[in-house]
C-alpha positions in Angstrom: 198.5 67.2 217.3 197.1 69.3 214.7 198.6 72.7 213.6 197.1 76.1 214.4 194.8 77.1 211.9 196.6 79.8 209.3 194.8 83.6 208.6 195.5 86.4 206.6 194.5 89.8 207.6 194.2 92.6 205.5 193.2 96.1 206.8 193.5 99.7 205.6 191.7 102.9 206.5 191.2 106.5 204.9 190.6 109.8 205.6 188.7 112.5 202.8 191.0 115.5 204.4 193.7 113.6 206.5 192.2 114.9 209.2 189.0 114.3 207.7 185.8 112.0 207.6 187.8 108.8 207.9 186.6 105.0 208.0 188.4 101.6 208.1 187.9 98.4 206.6 189.5 94.5 207.3 189.2 91.2 206.0 189.6 87.8 207.2 190.7 85.1 205.0 192.2 81.3 205.0 195.5 81.5 204.2 195.5 78.2 202.1 192.4 78.6 200.4 192.1 82.4 200.1 188.3 82.6 201.2 186.7 85.4 202.5 186.1 84.3 206.1 185.0 88.0 207.7 184.7 91.6 207.0 184.5 94.2 209.0 184.4 98.5 208.2 183.3 101.4 210.6 182.8 105.0 209.7 184.9 106.6 212.9 184.9 110.3 212.7 187.5 112.8 211.9 191.1 111.3 212.2 194.0 110.7 210.2 195.1 108.5 207.6 197.2 106.4 209.8 194.6 106.7 212.8 192.4 104.8 210.4 194.8 102.6 209.3 195.6 101.1 212.6 191.7 101.2 213.9 191.2 98.7 210.7 194.1 97.0 212.0 192.9 96.1 215.6 189.3 95.4 214.4 191.0 92.9 211.4 192.5 91.4 214.3 190.1 90.8 216.7 187.7 90.1 213.9 190.3 86.6 213.1 190.1 86.4 216.9 186.6 86.2 217.7 186.9 83.4 214.5 190.2 80.9 215.7 190.9 82.6 219.1 194.7 80.1 218.8 195.2 81.4 214.9 198.8 82.4 213.5 197.7 85.3 211.9 199.6 86.8 208.4 198.8 90.9 208.4 199.1 92.3 205.1 198.9 96.1 204.5 200.0 98.8 202.5 200.8 101.2 205.1 204.2 101.0 205.5 204.2 103.0 208.6 201.7 100.9 210.5 204.2 97.5 208.9 207.0 98.9 210.1 206.4 100.0 213.8 204.5 96.7 214.2 207.4 94.8 213.3 209.3 96.9 215.7 211.7 98.0 212.9 210.3 102.2 213.7 209.7 103.9 216.4 206.1 104.9 217.2 206.0 108.9 218.3 202.7 109.8 217.3 200.3 110.2 220.7 197.4 109.1 219.3 199.1 106.0 217.7 200.8 104.4 220.4 197.7 103.2 222.3 196.6 101.9 219.2 199.6 100.1 218.2 199.4 98.5 221.9 196.1 97.7 221.3 196.7 95.7 218.1 199.6 94.0 220.0 197.6 92.7 222.7 195.3 91.0 220.4 197.3 87.7 220.0 200.7 87.1 221.2 203.4 88.8 219.3 204.8 85.2 218.0 201.6 84.4 216.5 201.5 87.6 214.3 203.7 88.5 211.4 203.0 91.4 209.2 204.0 92.4 205.6 203.7 95.3 203.3 202.0 95.0 200.1 200.9 97.4 197.2 198.0 99.4 197.0 196.6 97.2 194.2 196.7 94.3 196.4 195.0 95.6 199.2 191.4 96.7 197.1 189.5 94.3 199.5 190.1 96.3 202.2 190.4 99.7 200.8 186.8 99.2 198.8 185.9 98.6 202.6 186.7 101.4 204.2 185.7 103.5 201.6 182.4 101.8 202.1 183.0 103.2 205.9 183.5 106.2 204.7 180.5 106.8 202.0 178.3 105.4 204.7 179.1 108.2 207.5 178.7 110.9 204.6 174.9 110.1 204.8 174.4 109.6 208.8 174.8 105.7 208.7 176.7 103.1 209.6 178.1 100.3 207.3 176.6 97.3 207.4 177.3 94.0 205.6 174.2 93.6 203.5 174.9 96.6 201.8 178.5 95.9 200.4 179.9 95.4 197.5 183.2 94.9 198.2 184.6 91.6 197.0 184.5 88.5 198.8 186.7 86.5 196.6 189.8 88.9 196.0 192.6 86.4 195.5 193.3 87.0 192.2 194.7 90.8 193.0 197.2 89.1 195.7 198.3 86.5 193.2 201.4 86.2 190.9 199.9 86.5 187.3 199.3 83.1 185.8 200.3 81.9 182.5 198.2 82.9 179.8 195.3 79.9 178.8 196.1 77.8 176.0 192.5 78.7 174.1 189.9 80.9 174.4 188.3 80.7 177.8 185.1 78.7 179.1 184.1 77.3 175.4 184.9 73.9 177.5 187.0 72.2 174.3 190.6 70.7 175.6 189.7 71.2 179.5 186.4 69.6 178.8 187.4 67.0 176.1 190.0 65.7 178.8 187.5 65.7 180.9 185.8 63.6 179.8 188.5 61.1 178.5 188.8 60.6 182.2 185.7 60.3 183.4 184.5 57.9 180.2 184.6 54.7 181.9 182.9 56.4 185.4 179.9 58.7 183.9 176.8 59.4 185.6 178.8 59.4 188.9 179.6 62.4 190.9 183.0 64.2 190.6 184.9 66.9 192.1 185.3 69.5 189.3 187.9 72.3 188.6 186.1 74.6 191.0 185.3 71.9 193.7 182.0 71.5 192.9 179.9 68.6 192.4 178.9 67.4 188.9 177.2 64.7 188.1 176.6 62.3 184.9 172.8 63.8 184.4 171.4 65.9 182.2 169.8 69.2 183.0 166.1 69.4 182.4 164.0 72.3 181.2 164.4 73.9 184.4 167.8 73.0 184.9 167.3 70.4 187.5 168.8 67.1 187.3 166.9 64.8 184.6 166.5 61.0 184.4 166.4 60.9 181.1 168.4 61.9 177.8 166.5 63.4 175.0 167.5 62.3 171.3 170.2 59.3 171.6 173.6 60.2 169.8 176.9 59.9 170.7 179.3 61.8 172.9 181.1 63.5 169.9 178.4 66.0 170.3 176.0 65.9 167.8 173.3 68.6 167.9 169.3 69.5 167.3 171.1 70.1 163.7 172.2 67.0 162.4 174.4 67.7 159.7 176.5 65.7 157.0 179.3 67.0 154.6 180.3 70.1 156.4 176.7 71.1 157.4 172.8 71.6 156.1 173.7 74.2 154.2 177.2 72.9 152.5 180.3 74.3 152.3 182.7 74.6 155.3 181.7 75.2 158.8 182.1 78.3 160.6 184.5 76.7 163.0 182.2 77.6 166.4 180.0 74.6 165.7 183.0 72.2 164.1 183.0 69.7 166.9 178.6 70.1 167.3 178.0 69.7 163.8 179.3 65.8 163.7 176.2 63.0 162.3 173.3 62.6 164.3 171.3 59.4 164.8 168.3 62.0 165.4 167.2 63.6 162.6 164.2 65.2 164.2 164.8 68.8 166.2 162.7 69.2 169.9 162.4 72.3 170.7 161.0 72.7 174.4 161.1 75.6 176.9 161.9 79.2 177.0 162.8 79.5 173.5 165.1 82.3 172.2 162.7 84.5 171.8 162.5 86.4 175.5 159.6 84.9 176.9 159.6 81.2 176.1 157.7 79.9 173.3 156.8 76.1 172.3 157.5 74.4 169.6 155.1 72.8 167.5 156.0 69.2 168.1 154.7 65.3 169.0 154.2 66.0 172.7 152.5 68.0 175.4 153.8 70.9 177.2 154.7 70.6 181.0 155.1 72.9 183.1 158.0 74.6 185.3 158.2 75.3 188.9 157.4 79.0 188.0 154.1 77.5 186.2 155.3 78.3 182.5 155.2 76.0 179.7 158.1 73.8 179.4 157.2 71.2 176.8 160.2 68.9 176.6 160.4 65.9 175.0 162.1 62.6 174.8 162.7 60.7 172.2 164.7 57.9 171.7 165.8 58.3 175.8 169.3 56.4 176.4 170.4 55.2 180.4 171.8 58.9 182.2 174.8 56.5 183.2 175.6 55.4 179.8 179.1 55.7 179.1 179.7 57.3 175.5 183.4 57.4 173.5 185.2 60.6 173.7 188.9 61.8 172.7 191.8 59.6 174.1 193.2 61.2 177.1 197.0 60.7 177.1 198.1 58.2 179.6 199.5 59.6 183.1 198.0 63.1 182.4 194.8 64.5 184.7 192.3 66.6 183.0 192.8 70.2 182.5 192.1 72.3 185.6 191.9 69.7 188.0 195.9 69.6 188.7 198.4 72.0 188.6 199.3 75.2 189.8 197.0 77.0 191.2 195.0 79.5 188.6 194.1 82.1 191.4 190.5 83.4 191.4 188.5 82.7 188.2 186.7 85.7 186.5 182.9 85.2 187.6 180.0 86.4 185.6 176.6 87.0 187.1 174.5 86.8 184.5 171.2 88.6 184.9 168.5 88.4 182.2 166.2 91.5 182.6 162.7 92.4 183.9 159.5 91.1 182.1 158.2 93.8 179.4 154.7 93.9 177.9 156.0 91.5 175.1 157.2 89.1 177.8 153.6 87.4 178.9 152.5 87.6 175.5 155.3 84.9 174.4 156.3 87.0 171.1 160.2 87.6 170.2 161.6 90.4 171.2 165.4 90.8 170.0 167.3 93.7 168.7 165.6 94.5 165.6 162.4 94.9 167.3 160.6 98.4 169.4 163.1 98.0 172.0 160.5 97.8 174.7 160.9 99.3 178.6 160.4 97.3 181.6 156.6 96.8 182.5 155.1 97.8 185.8 156.2 93.7 186.8 159.4 94.6 185.5 160.5 97.1 187.2 159.1 95.1 190.3 161.3 92.1 189.8 164.1 94.3 188.8 164.0 96.0 192.4 163.7 92.8 194.0 166.9 91.2 192.2 169.3 94.8 193.2 168.0 93.8 196.9 168.8 90.3 196.3 172.6 91.1 195.0 172.8 94.2 197.6 172.5 91.4 200.0 175.1 88.9 198.3 177.7 91.7 198.4 179.8 90.3 195.8 179.3 92.3 192.9 182.6 94.1 191.9 181.2 95.2 187.7 178.1 95.9 185.6 178.1 95.6 182.5 174.9 95.7 180.2 173.4 95.2 177.0 172.7 98.6 175.2 168.7 97.7 174.7 166.5 99.5 177.0 165.3 96.7 179.5 168.6 95.6 180.3 169.7 99.6 181.1 166.4 99.9 183.1 167.3 96.5 185.2 171.1 97.2 185.3 170.4 101.2 186.6 168.1 99.6 189.3 170.7 96.8 190.2 173.7 100.0 189.9 171.4 102.1 192.2 171.7 99.8 195.4 175.3 99.0 195.2 176.4 102.1 194.0 178.2 100.9 191.2 178.5 102.9 187.5 176.8 100.4 184.4 179.2 100.0 181.4 177.3 98.8 178.1 179.0 96.4 176.4 177.3 95.8 172.5 177.7 92.2 172.6 175.6 91.6 175.1 172.5 92.3 173.3 170.0 89.9 172.4 169.5 88.2 168.7 168.3 89.9 165.6 165.0 88.0 165.2 164.5 90.2 162.0 160.9 90.0 160.4 159.8 87.9 163.2 159.7 90.4 166.0 156.9 91.0 168.2 155.1 88.1 166.8 154.2 84.9 168.4 155.6 81.4 167.5 152.1 80.2 166.5 152.6 83.4 163.9 156.0 82.6 162.4 154.5 79.2 161.8 151.6 80.9 159.9 153.6 83.8 157.8 157.1 82.0 157.5 156.7 78.4 157.9 160.0 77.4 155.5 162.0 79.9 157.0 160.9 78.4 160.9 161.6 75.2 160.1 165.3 76.0 158.4 165.5 77.7 161.7 164.7 74.8 163.9 167.2 72.6 161.9 170.4 74.3 162.0 172.4 76.8 163.9 173.3 78.6 160.6 170.1 79.7 159.8 168.5 83.2 160.2 165.4 84.2 161.0 163.5 85.7 157.9 164.5 89.4 157.1 167.7 89.3 157.7 168.0 88.4 161.2 171.1 86.7 163.0 171.7 83.3 162.9 172.4 81.3 166.4 176.0 80.1 165.3 176.4 84.2 164.4 175.3 85.3 167.6 177.5 82.2 169.3 180.5 83.9 167.4 179.5 87.3 169.1 179.1 86.0 172.7 182.2 84.2 172.5 184.4 87.1 171.5 182.4 89.2 173.7 183.5 87.0 176.7 187.1 86.2 175.5 187.3 90.1 176.3 185.3 90.5 179.3 187.4 87.8 181.0 190.6 89.4 180.0 189.7 92.6 181.6 188.3 91.4 184.8 190.1 88.3 185.8 189.5 87.8 189.6 186.4 89.5 189.9 182.9 89.2 190.1 181.1 91.0 187.5 177.2 91.3 186.7 176.2 90.5 182.9 172.5 92.1 182.2 171.4 90.5 179.5 169.0 88.4 177.5 168.3 84.9 176.3 170.0 84.0 174.0 174.0 85.2 175.5 172.8 83.5 179.2 172.1 80.2 177.1 174.9 80.7 174.9 177.3 81.4 177.6 176.2 78.4 179.6 176.5 75.9 176.5 179.3 76.8 175.7 181.0 76.7 179.5 179.3 73.3 179.8 180.8 71.9 176.4 177.3 71.1 175.4 175.4 70.6 171.8 174.0 73.4 170.4 170.4 71.9 171.1 171.0 72.9 174.5 169.4 76.1 173.8 166.2 75.0 173.5 166.6 73.2 176.9 166.9 75.6 179.4 164.6 77.5 181.2 165.6 80.3 181.6 163.1 83.5 183.5 162.7 87.2 183.8 165.1 88.5 186.0 166.6 85.1 186.9 170.2 85.1 188.1 172.7 82.3 186.7 176.5 82.4 187.1 179.7 80.7 185.2 183.4 81.1 186.8 186.2 81.2 184.2 189.7 80.0 185.2 192.8 80.9 183.7 194.0 77.4 182.4 190.8 77.7 180.3 188.0 75.8 181.8 185.0 77.1 183.0 182.4 76.1 185.7 178.8 76.3 185.7 177.8 77.7 189.7 174.2 79.1 188.9 171.3 78.6 186.5 167.6 80.4 186.4 167.9 81.3 190.1 164.1 83.1 190.5 164.5 82.4 194.3 164.3 86.4 195.0 160.9 87.0 193.2 158.7 84.4 195.6 
């Protein structure tokens, strides 16, 4: 005999005037997983706060009943009045609330509902829905789910504070090393990661799709596209960020392919013909010294009897989820020119503006974004503004999200750089520590900047879903660090204009790549 489904209902109501224009919001959650199952909100005209709160309770209970009529329900509200009255400890005296309390009591049998008061900061999801309903009423409309920006994953606000992570989040160091050790004998088989997503031992192709082969045979110690000896190609000590990736490689030829770090995707001159991605852009991925995707590789020793970090132990709560949006096209994008933070700072083209509107509509329909943070560059600000206007959110500027400074290469095509600065280009392709001509930034420098920005933002937005509007290099760097991938992976990811990617960062220091280069909203 199976037990009844357990649900959590969080409800709230508000009035701008008390009495004044009022609305309510309610959310139904799975009691075990914290997953959002349904939301409800409505503008109810002029009413008091208490009436709006009761109406939110009724709506939440009815929504829960529609989902699972036999469920047991745990109601959580920040209204002491409603909780105490519905629990039978306080009398209901106000004539407007008596019928509402009676209606709420009839939705489920009394023995299947319990009430708990929670602080307002733990009821932000329902509060946001109530405010959205009142905002819609002010505009003469009713609340629509497709336009909601209330969190669909707000469980972190309901969890106790998690212990501090053992290291910087999302760089896949300790956690990923232990995971690789645990899986070293089963590489190539699908396994469940910390977030429950399926991961497989196949590399990503130029558009992020699984590939049957890996490029450049090497050990899992992480030799990158920039093979080094004795402290790196330029000598001296390692800078730390690439310490695990500067191990000696078995291949000495860097392979650049697909969407380069030049905003639009330039193709390095290599001994292969460019391919074509799903959207028709050149990818040019080469495969040299290919090995079987399921070949087991050496990995750090996992202490016996322990599980990979993030796969066991206490619930870490909801992750900080970064939705990574590359800006729309500029005039330089289709011409495949380097366009970083040291150039002309171009605006979005007409095509780029259309892309920004398309992605704004898609994100509004998903209804999960709670904050927007943007690179300071104009093309990102414009893209972020289009999304913010649709979602009703403000945009915060973060300097750490700016694109690489490409120095003297700004505005040039890859071919023009090859012609004018061949030695500098070769050095740049050979080492993540080599900077573009004229004082630009190396990928190692950008990686340190992006990692520091990531750490600040994950600490500030734990348990929330944040849209980061940024550029090719920062997005690829965040994905690379989350996967624990070698530096060469920067050259092996396709990242289209106005594409969406996503990475979730957990309190135990692990990260999960949820999405890469989604352009379905542009089709």
